[in-house]
C-alpha angles and dihedrals in degrees: 000000000000115000094223127073116236123215131197132193124233116242112245109258098181103063115149092261094049092046091052092049093047091051090060090055098054134084115223089249091058091059099044118130095021118128112252090002093289109141118236102170135025112235131212095254099137127081115252097191092060096040117135112261115191143148129221133176114226120209110236093189088229131110101206096158093049097232094133094252130099110256119247123203123212116241121191115200135195114182137159113268099211101066093056090048088054094047095251129130129222137210123246135239105200136189123185114196144165090206105071095102109010104050114001133240132262134359091314097046095238121189131195116266127194141206126231091276092055095251119137117264102172114036108191118244128012102279095102095043092051105035105034093066087050094059103270130118117226116215123190116193125201104218115237110283095024135099109330098351132105123231133046135288109249098179105245096338135117095297095049095048099036093049089059096038089054089063092053088050091050091050087055095048095256100107143050129248134176136210092236137031095252105014132104101228108115124228119208129202095218090142092063124086088203097243105128134182119193122208135174147133126245111336090007091055089046089059089052089054091049096048091047089052089061090063091230113183115243097033099114101173143358130207107200112187118195087340135165118246097182122019092210088063089054092060104027144024109208091322098320109119115235094189136030094233139047140226093285089069091047093049092051090049096059102029114110116249089257092051092050089058095052105030103072092118091054090049091053092049090051092050094046093044096051106051116187089237087089093234117148112250135179087266089067093046089058089052098046107105094175092071089057096049089113088069095056113116097166125088115246129223103186124194125184142159112239089214095047105138094176103055094017128213090256084085090064107052103053093039094047093047093047091050090050092050089055097048097249115165107245145184128178141195120193118189134187090239132101121235096338134138116239087236084071101043105033104011108165095040091045097052091046093049094045090049091052091045094054092043089055098042102037104026097032095233115167095225097145099247090124090060096050126093114296096224138046114192127187103227096175129002106301091351112114134186130189134225124204089219133006125258086024121250109272095034108145138170116260120195111223120188128208117225137180119273135196093282129049112265093007107097142156132260124212149112097288117090115254130230137205129027142282125204131203135169122229111249111183090195090072135061144173095302091055093046095047094046090054099035091123092049130078106247128164097231103064149020116229130192126186141183121229116265108291123248092206137024115276120204121206116195132171132008125331134185140208123214113205130190108198140167114213128203094212139049092252131045138161125206134204128192123193133185112208136186107221112207142073119296143151110236139165109277095242093166091063117099090255091050099229106333137084119213114227129204094236118095134209124198127229107191135337122317137214129207091267101032120050122192092202120105136181114266123235138203133200115276105216136191134185115237140178093217138021125211106231104181141351141199137178139192145167108246086219087073091065093117096040137020088216106042131046130203136187117275127235108232111239094023121118119237133185122211136165120224117205113227115211120252118267144161111218137149116216101207126226109274093033126100130229114228136193121202125192116189144135128257113012101216114242092357100072132015120251122254123248091260136043103236134188111220128201117205120214099216094196088062099038124087145147123232103205125187107232127182102240093019125227093343091058091048092050091050092048093050100036109113090002114172118264115258094214092104096047109114119233095240137142115264125221121239144148120311118266109293109263116259110293113262125235094206125072085222124197099193098104 
């Protein structure tokens, strides 16, 4: 990643004109307690039990299912009744999802339920309970092909994104909607002021990314949680397959029963456009939101788990950097969890922060959130630190070189260039936990390189990379590179089925409830484990992609190839007394699929290096390693860590 930190200014939201407009949208109660009458926080002054609940079907102007009619997507709305009665308009919090009927939303797998008139009774999650009394409308969109919508799921493509964008257009008076799925009676959004914020986890957050990347007017902010920024990176890493299936399987999984019956052609196009070779195709270009970051007008509040092995951290670095390059206003939370919503790992702080974010971005309140640190990082379970910018100012790339040690496959890592070679044989039965646990032992399945124990803390932040020069013995070969912190720690148990949290029986409530829609959710606590090492960052690639990130080719056994593996973004402090390790190996069990062959690979250490992003750069690394203790007395023993990561999922699931 770039060695300099980019900054962006926030656009002023409280100009005189905006302040005057905002004042007309507020009740006196909403502005109470603010100095000089300027509102700083929206208050729950509207009745939730009498809120308007309605459904409309928005015309997408697409015919994804090929039935000769323009597809309509179902939109369920909960909005406060009082503002419309008083002639005032409200902003919108919106979530577009494929999960409302097939799979459920949130930690308790909630689905939409409806009354006899077809209006929503239970709206999954707490967004409506919390924000509607505070003067927002909540809008939940069934993606095309799901629940009560027409069309077909195309997994991040034109249909997915356009079906959600069409709703933003309708909210701003640029689209058409109807009161029924097939009728001709028009529905207007006269109650909306057009200012929309999209939120969602996993696939839902991915849709927010995609809609923002269209540059649609009226989308003021997005809050993508554990979201995909490029669908290719969900399925492949430079040609190495991360899952044994493609988007056609995923589309079939979430399509409604009616859509499955009519969407065979879309399924075939998905299968044909995403070959398991790992080559980049036009299908992936259509689903690459990073390339369209220059179109983003909305601000972005990004949340991700640094140990997310479903939607992996590779989706953070390129997206974040592209947004920075284009001056997008940004905020970020990085947790120690896996694929977990912040409502389930930092609930009270999350709801408060999200409330302030939407107040600032959608209501224009000058509440100071734009002047607070850009980043919150979970350093230890439930222990958070902040960073004024992210990556922090002064973060630079440091080139670290692997070198031979006193035992085969157990080398050193430092600033001096290495010499010689190391050889390992791909063993698909093993993965990063096996390699890290045995990094100090000679094993045939990996090459490990470590620094001496540090004399000072060393902070890594941002995206790194490892360049490998390797000679394979077979026509196919996959490579993995892993950065690891070697030393005792207590971390969230991200490899557990719950990915770092434990669900409790006690409930807390986040807004008013109705008979059919409770605002009360089971509490959670951090699930911790003691380890002897911590995986910091990972990257994978097919060696056949040595000449191109986008196209692979067969290898010539015995020929030397050079390839760069992208390591996912992270923010991690290697404490004094710990060691930093680099592992290079083959198939990472359960995290990538094995190649057709079982190669041995010989690394040329003089042409292999890691470029690691270090806060403080080379000077900080030198200070941390100066006078470091000798490793001569360190025993060659196996280290304890998390269990093997659970089998990789094929669904960017939103249930946790």
